[in-house]
N, C-alpha and C positions, 0 to 999 in steps of 0.2 A: 475745050475749056474744062469739062467735067473730068477728063483724064488728068489734066494739069493739077486741078484741085485735089484729086484723089492722091496723086503722087506726092504733092506737098504735104498732105495730111500724114501719109505713111512715113515720109522722111522726118517730119516733126515728131511723130510718136516714137520713132526709133531713137532720135536724139534725146528726147526726154527720158526714155527708158534707160539708155546707156549712161546718161548723166546721173540718174538716180542710183544705178548700180555702182557707178564710179564713186559716188559719195559713200555708199555703204562699205565698199572695199577699203575706203580711206579712214574709216573709224578705227582708231587704234584698238586692237583686240587680239586675243589669243584663242586657239582651239580649246574647247571645254568639253570634258567628259562628265555628264551628269551622274549623280550617285544612283545606285541601284535601289529602287524603292519597291521592287516586286514582292518582297516578303513583308511589307509593312501594311498596316491598315491606315487608310486616309492618305493624304498627300501633303507634301511641304509647299506645293505650288498654289498660287491663286487659281490657276486652271492648268490641268495637265497638258492640254494642247497649247500651241503657240497662238497668240492673238494678234490680229493686225493692228498696227499702231504707229506712233510717231515718236522719235527721239528728239529732244531739244538739247543741243550741244552748248558747251561753255562759251563758244565764240559767237553765240546768238543764232546760229544756223539750225535748221530743223531737217530731219530726214524722214520722209513719209514712206508709207507702204512697207514698213518693217514687220517682221514676224517676231514677236516679243513674248518672253515668259518670265514671270516674277516668282522667285522662290521666297516666300514669306518667312520661312524658318531661318534662312541664311541672310535675308535682306540682300538678295543678289538678283540682278537682272541680266538675262542673256538674250541673244537673238540668233536667227538663222540668216546666213548670207544667201546670195543668189544661187549658190551651189547646194544649199540645204545643210551646210555644216553649222553646228551650234557653236557660237562664239561668245566669249566673255569680254566686254569692253575693258580696256586697261586704263582709260580715262574715265573719271566719274560721270555718270549720267544722273544729273540732279533732278530731271523732270522728264516724264514721258506720258503718253496717252495710249490707251488700248480700248478696243471694243469688247463689251461684255453684254450678251443678250440684247444686241441692238442699241446699246447705250454707250456713249463715250465716257470713259473714266480717266481722271487725271491723277497721276501719282507724283509726289514730290518729296525730296528730302532736304536736309540742311536746317532743320528746326532745332531749337534748344533742347537740352536733355530734360527728360521727365520720366519718373519711375525707372523702368529698365530700358527705356528707349533713348537714343542719342541722335546726333546729326546724320548718322548713316541710315537711319530708319526711314523707310518709305511709308508715307501717309497718303491716303486717298483724300483729295481736296473736294469737298462736296459742293460748296458754293462757288460762283463764277465771277462775282463782281469785285473781288479784292479782299481787303482786310476790314474787320476780323475774318479769319478763315476758320471754317469748320473742318476739322481733320478726323477722318475715320481710320482707325488702325485695326486691320485684321491681323490676327496672330495665329501661328501654328506652333503648338507646344508638343515636343516629342516625349512621350512617356513609354517606358519599358516595363512590362509586367511578366512575372514568371507564373505559369500555371501551377496549381496546387499539386504537390507530389510529382512534379515533372521538371526536367531540365530545359524545357522549351521556353524561350523568351519571345514575347510578341511586342513589337514596336508599333506604336500607334500615334498618329498626329491628331491632336485635338484642336478644334477651331475655337477662336475667341474673337471678340470685338470690343474695342474701347473708343471713346470719343473725346476729342480735345478741342480747345480754341486757341488760336494764335492771334493775339490782339495787336493794337496799334503801338504798344510799347515794346513790341518784340518779345513778349512773354507768352509762355504756353501754360495752359491750365486744364485740368480735367473738366469736361463739360457736364454740367448738371442740367437735366432736362425737365425739372419741375418749374411751374410758372413763378413760384416764389423767388427763383434765382435769376429771373430775367434782368433784374437791375444790374447784375454783375457784368453782363455782356452788352447791355444797351443803355448806357448812362444817359439820363435826361430824355430818353425816348421810350421808357418802359411802358407808359400808358398807351402810346401809339402802337407799339409792337403788340401789346396784349390785345388791343382792339382789332388789329390786323389778323391775329391768330384766330380770334373769335369769328370775325367776319368771313374768313376764308375756310373756316373749319379745319384748321391745320393741327397736326399732332407732332409734338417735339420728339416722339419716338420713331418717326418715319424719316428716312434719309432725305427724300425729295422735299418734304415739308420743312424739315430743318434747314435745308439749303435756301428755300424760299424766304424763311423768316430772317435769316442773316442777310440775304441780298436785299430784302426790303429795308432793313435797318440801314444798310450802306447807302441805299438810295435816298434816305430822308435825313441822315445825320448831318 
């Protein structure tokens, strides 16, 4: 009996692994050669190493156990296949999740244009319960500088962060994190939200706290 159960488990594991690899190989993609950043300061990537995560495809299917890397400067997501080759999806990946420092992060695009960002921009969605969404935008700006009395040019990626809100009317606006602006995002519930922030000792400058505030509003609106 034990041998039968063990054999069944091995077969099932093999089938699941083969099925997952089959899905990965069927994601429309082309081989990708990343740019050489060895002579640059900083990085264009969210993380230089590939992170374990999940792709959410346009047909509603998801592909787990992916190795994903996000280029914030190019707004480009790539992945490694089962052979270790880096690939660039040729169909849009509108949503994906990755692990960062033990935390699952959700990235999504398709939001209205604002400032220099458009529908191709990947935002990190901080809250989990729906709309309004708190969107965190990490940026990588490439600057080149020439040293004084030298022909040497140094390229440097500078980090930046901005926050936005995508509301029930499908509009996106820059997030203001002072308490006087709460009424802009929590109509008719400003007092309740303010009391919740005070009770829980939350800070609108903290990502996790910010997500809690918006999810609380969604739960009471």
